[in-house]
N, C-alpha and C positions, 0 to 999 in steps of 0.2 A: 292468253297463255296461262296454263294452270300452275299454281304455286307448288314448289316441292314440299312433300310431306316431311314430318319430323324424322320418320324412319329412314327416308332417303338421305336426308342430311347426315344422320349418324353413320350411315353406311359409307358415305363419301369421306367423312373424317377418319374412319377406321382404315380405309384403303390408303389414304394419304399418309397415315402414321405408321403403317405396316413396315415400310422399308427402314425407317429409323429404329423401330423396336427390334427388328431383325438384326440390325447392325449392333445395337447395344447388347443383345443376347450373345452375338458372336464374339464381341469384345470381352464380355464377362466370362465366356467359356475359355477364351485364350488366357485370360488372367488367372482363372482357376487352374488351368493346366500348367501354367508357369509356376504357380505357387506350389502345386503338387510336386513338380520336378525339383523345386528348391528344397522341399522337405525330405525327399528320398535319401540324399546323401547324408543328412543328419541321422536318420534311422540306421543307415548302414554303418555309419561311424560308431553309433552306440552299440550295435551288435558286435562290432570288432573289438570295442573296449571290453564288453562282457566276456567275449571269447578269450581275449588276452588275459583277463583277470582269472578266469577258470584255469587257464594254462599255468599261470604263475602259482596258483594254489596247489595244483598237482605237482609242479616241480619243487615247491617248497615243503611238501608233505614230509613228515619225519620218517626216517628209515625204520624198518621193522625192528622190534626189540630182539636182541640176540638171546639165544638159549643160554640157560645157566651153565651149560657145559662148554660154551665157546670161550676162547681166551680173551681177556680184557685187560690184563695187567702183565708186566714182565715176569719171566720165570723166577721162581724162588730158589731153585736148587743150585744156582751158580752165582758166586760173587767174586768178580775179578779172576775167574778161572779156578777158584778154590772150591772144592766139593764140600758142601755142608754136611754135618754129621746126621746120622739117623740112629736113634730117634732125636727129634728136636721139636720145640714148641714154635708155633706160628699163629696167625689169626686168619679168620675168613675175611675176604675182601667184600664181595657183593652182599646185599641184604637177603638174597635167596640163593642157595646152593643145593644142587641135586647130589645126593650121596648115593653111589651105586654099589651093587654087589661085587663088581669086578672092575679092572682097569680098562674101561672102554665104554663108548656109548651103546655098544651092542648089549651090555649088561643092564638089567632092569634097575630102576630107581628103588633103593632100599628105604630111604626116607629123605625129607627135605629139611634143611636148616634155614630158618628165616631170622638170622641175627648177624648182621655185619659186625666185624670186630670181635667175634667170639673166639677165645683162645682154644686151639686144638693141638693135638700132638701128632706129628708125622711118625708113623711106625714102620712103613715100608715104601719103596719107590719102584715104579716100573715105567720106563720111558717117560712120558709126560704126565703120568698119573701118580697120585699120592694116596696111600692109605692113611686115614686120619682116625683119631680116637678122641671122643669128647670127655667131659668131666664124669659122665655117667658110665663110661666104658664102652659106649656104642661105637662100632667101627664101620668104615665104608670107604669107597674110593671116590676121589674128586680130581678134576683137572688141575694141574699145578697153577694155572692162571687164576684160579679161584682163591688162591692163598696169598697172604701178604707177610712180609718179614717183620712188620710192626708187632711189637709184643704187648700182651695184656694179661691180666690175671682175673680170676674169679674168687670172690670171698667165699669161704666154705665153713661148715660147722655151725656157727652161731653168729650173733652180732659181734662185729670186731671194731676196735677203735684204731683210727689212724692217729699216730703221734707226731709231734713236731720234730722230734729227733729219734734216732734208733736207740731208745732207752726206755725201759718200762716206767721210769719215773718222769718221763717227758710230758709236756703239756698235750692234752688231747686236742685233736683238730676236728674230727667228725666221726660218727659211728656209722658203719655200713652193715646192711642186712646181708644174710647169706644169698649167694647168687648174683650179687652186684658185680659188674665188670668195671675194672679200672685200668688205665694205661700204666704199663710198667716202664719206669724210667731208669732203674738201676738196681743192683743187688749186691749186698755184702755177704759175709759168712752166714748170718742168721736173720738179716733184715733186708727188706726190699723197699725202694722208694717208688711210690705210686701217685697217680694224679687222677682225679675224677671231678669234672666240672671245674669249679674255681678252687677246689681244695687239693692240696698236695701234702704228703707226709710219709711216715714210715710205718710198715706193718711187718709182723713176723712171717717168715717163710712158711711156718707150720700152719698159718691161718689162711693160706691162699693156695689156689691150684693154677698152674701155668708156668712154673719154674721148678728146676731140679734142686734138690737139697744142697748139692755141692757146686751149683752154678753161681758164678759171679758175673755181673754185668756192669760195665763202666757207666757211670752217670753222665 
């Protein structure tokens, strides 16, 4: 009887091992499929988190900035049902105010004032609109909500000295350049009490703009 060749022996071994190898491949495929199915929920959960985050960002987005003509503060023309006089001094509320040629948004913007706290004088009223005049005499109309009842003054003419007391001989506190704005705290016959930053003191009415000559304001 002839001895089997090496090639024949190798073929027999491969045929015998084939079922086992096929089983291992099948098991590996099942394991891979199981692992894939386990990963999918994680990816889906991540996409849900991202979607929720985007939604939260959209919902938390800031509201559009209002126009400078839209009301933001309480009206200035009524205090406890008492009609305030015209003319009178007030200040601008927002840092940017559109001043128009007439009492309404249909009128074009004449100029823009970018100075919150600037003292202005109300010279006329029409419904919710106020005609204002600044220190240079420029006039225009603004919505009443753009105005505040808080008082302020502007130093005029030349460098002025704030004094400790309403007396020419009083101790000087600070010197202010023309155009400087200070808070108005009170006024007597010839003097007004003002405050700017950490300084407060007295200044003559004739040296400021934003208060009437005969006006007295309780401190």
